[in-house]
N, C-alpha and C positions, 0 to 999 in steps of 0.2 A: 779717954773717950775716943781718941783717934785710933788707938790700938783695937778697941772693940769694934769700931766701924770697919776697919781693915779686915779683921777676922771674919766679920759677917760677909763682907764682899768676897773673900776667898772661899768661904763655904758655899755661897750662892754660885760662884764660878764652877766649883767642883760638882755641884748638883746638876747644873746645866750640862756639863760635859758627860755626866753619867747618863742623862736622858738621851743625848745624841748617840752614845755608844750602844745603849739598849735598842734604840730604833734601828741602828745598822745591823745588829745581830738578828733582830726579828725579820728584817727584810731579806736576809740571806738564808732564812730557814728553808728547808727543802719543800715544805708543804705550801709555801706561798708562791705567788707568781714571780717568775724570774725575768727581770728586765733585760732588754737587748742593748748592746753597746754599738750597734751598727754592724752591718755585714762585713766580713773580711774581704779585703781587696784582692788578695792573691792566695795561692795555695800555701806559700811560706807563712803568710800572716795567719791563715787558718790553723796551720800546724802549731804555730807558736801559742795561739790561744788555747789549743787543746792541752797544752802542758799545765795550764792552771785550771781549766774548766772541766776536762774529762777525768779529773781525779774523783768524781762522784758520779753515780748513775744519772742523776738529773742533769749534770753538766754535759755528759756525753749526748743525751737526748737533745739538749739545747744546741750543741755544735752540729748535730745531725740536721736540725731544721735550718740552721744557718747555711749549711751546704745545699739543702733543698731549695731555699729561696734564691741562692746564687744560681743554681741550675735553671730556674725558671726564666732567667734572663739569657737569651741566646748569645748575647755579647760576652757573657762570663761563663759559658757552658764548658769550655775547655778546662779552665781552672777548677770549676765546680765539680767536674767529673773526677778529678784527683782528690778533691775534698771528700766526696762520697766514698770513693774507694778506700780512703784512709779511715774514716770514722766507722765504716761498715766492716773493716778489717777483711777486705776481699782482694782478689788478684787484679792484674792489669786489664784483663779481658772481661771485666764484670758486666759491661754494657752488652756483650754478646752472649751472656748466659741466659738460658731460657727461664731461669728462676726470676729474673728481673724484667721480663717482657712487659707485664702489665704496669709495673712501677714506672718504667721508662716511657711507655705510651702516655701515661697520665701526666708525667713531668713535661712532655713535649707538646701536649695539647692545651693551648691557652684556655679553651672552654671548660677544662677540668681543673684548673689551678685553684679554684675555690676550695677543693678538697683539702689542700695543704693550708690554705689561709684560715680554714675553720678552727685550727688549733690556737690561733692568736686570741688572747683575751680581748673581749669587747666586740668581737665579730658576731654575726647572726645571719640567718637566711634573709631576714627582713632588710638588713642594710647591705645585702650583696656581699657579705664577708669582707667588708672594707677594712684594710689594715695597711701599715707601712712596714715593709721588710726590714727597714733600718731601725725601727723602734717598735718592737712587738714583745709580748710576754707570753710565757707558757705557764699554765696553772696545773701543778702536780697535785694529785689527790692522795695517793698512797703508793707503796711499793711492796712487792712480795719477794722476799729473799729465798732462793733455792740453793742447792749445793753447788751447782755449776754456773748459775745465771741468776739474774734478778729481773723481775717484771716491774716496770714503772707504769703507773696509771696516770693519764692526763686527760684534761677536758677537751672536747671538740664541740663547738657550738652547733654543729649540724648533726650530732648523734645523740641518741637517747641515753646511752651509757658511756662510761669512760672507755677510752681506747688504751691499748697496751703496747708497750715497746719492750722487747727483750734485749737486755744488755749483759755484757760479760766483762769481767776484769781479767786482763791478760797478764802474763808474767812481767811485762814492763811497768805494771802498776796503774795503767790507764784503763778506763772503761770504754767499750765499743758496742755499737748497735749490731746485734746478730739476727734480729728478726724485726722487720719494719712493716709487716703486712697490714697492720691496723692503721698505719698513717696514710695509706692511699686507698683504703676502702671507701665505698660510696657514702656520701652524706646527703642531707636534704638539699635540693636544688635551691639556688638563690632566688628570692622573690623580687626580681628587679623589674618585672613587666609593668607594675602599677606605680613605680616610684618616679617616673619621669626623668630617667637618667640619660636621655638622648644627647645631652650636652657633655657627658662624661666619657672620655675615650676608654676608660678602664672597663666599660661594659660593652664595648664594640664586639668582643669575642663571642657574645651570645647571639648576635644577629644572623650569621650564616647558617645556624643549625636547622631552623625550620624550612629552609629553601630546598633541601635535598630530596625529601619524599615526593613532592609533586612531579618531578622530572621522571622518576622511576615508574610511577603509576600510568603515565600517558603512553609509554612505549608498547605494552602488551595489548592495549585496546585497539591499536591500529592493525594488528595482525589477526584479530579474531574473525573479521569478515572474509578473509581469504580462504579458509577451509570450506566455508559455505558455498563458495563459487566452484570449488573443485568437486563437490558432490553432484552438481548438475550434469556433467557429461555422462556418467554411467547410466542415467535414465534413458538416454537415446540408444544405448547398445542393446538392451533387451528387446526393444521394438524391432530391430533388424532380425533377431533370432526368431521372433514370433512370425514374421513374414515367411521365413524359410521353412519352418516346420510347425505344424499345429500342436503336436503333443508337448512342445517345449513351453507351453503357457504356464503351467504350475511353477516353473523355475523362477520367474520374476517375483512371485509371492514369497519364496524362501529368501531371496536376496534382499527384498525390501525390509525384512525383519530378521537379521542374522541371529539375534539373541533367542528368537522363538523357534527358528528352524533347526538349530544345532542340537538342542536336547531331545528332539523327537526321534531321530535315528539312534541316538544313544540309548533311549529308553527301550527301543525294540531289541537292542543287543543285550544289554544287562542294566536294568534300571536301578538295581541295588548298589552297583559299584560306581557308576558314573556320577550320581547326584552328590555324594559327599566330596568328590574331587572338585566339583564346581563351587561348592561352598567354601572349601579351603582356599581356592584360588582367589576368593575375594578378601581373605583375611590379611595377607602380607602387606598390601598397600597401607593398612592402618598403622602398622608399627613404626615406620620411619618418622612421621611427624612427631610422635611422642619422644623419640630419642633426641630430635633436634631441639625440642623445648627444654629438656633437661640440660643440654649443653649450654644453652644461652643463660639459664639461671645460675649455672655453676661458675660462669665467668665473673659474676658480681659477688 
């Protein structure tokens, strides 16, 4: 009887161990959310973690976001710059490269940090993309293998579709991020206005944004009355010319309406040639505003 009870206990023990091992394997699957172990403290720590994490495409993306969240902290920016340089497999002057201008501008602007926080599981525009950089998860949906690179797709709570990250395996056996454009593309703005977050310092970065436009609008209004005053003095000059000579009276009528007086002598000379020139002269000012609008849209 004792032997039977011991054997049953041993079987139950093995069964419970099997369940634990199965759960560990499922949690490490690439398609599931990858938990964070806390941000690396130094570049040496980051590089040591890459030896075990960057052996897969998902692990390389995870290390990339660790470096990003370190860079968001100004006190850790010097070490984080080296982390990003390593995981993106770029040179020492990567921060001066025009390719990364938009990426760096959004890394350094606290009001845009929610773009990167949107990739953490559990965030949303409604909760202001609240997350902890030391305990976050990335949710990978799928990956597309190509001959020279692999595209990894992951969720962003502020985007309607999955975002892509291009990674490549180099001869050293590790995977590196070679295209991160989707990770800093615009997402939905955080809806923090109606949440009553005035007590939370994490949301202070959104306050200065609406204060800039009113200062710029008030400046040109003060300068508009000045041209009106400068028009008054020319009215006194034609009066003196009328006193000196009588036939000079029709001249003020022409100066009063310059747009009406100019086409009349032109029509007497050659009415067929001058009119199309005046129409063409009005067309060029319309073109520059259209080009300016396209440039603004292309930056997003």
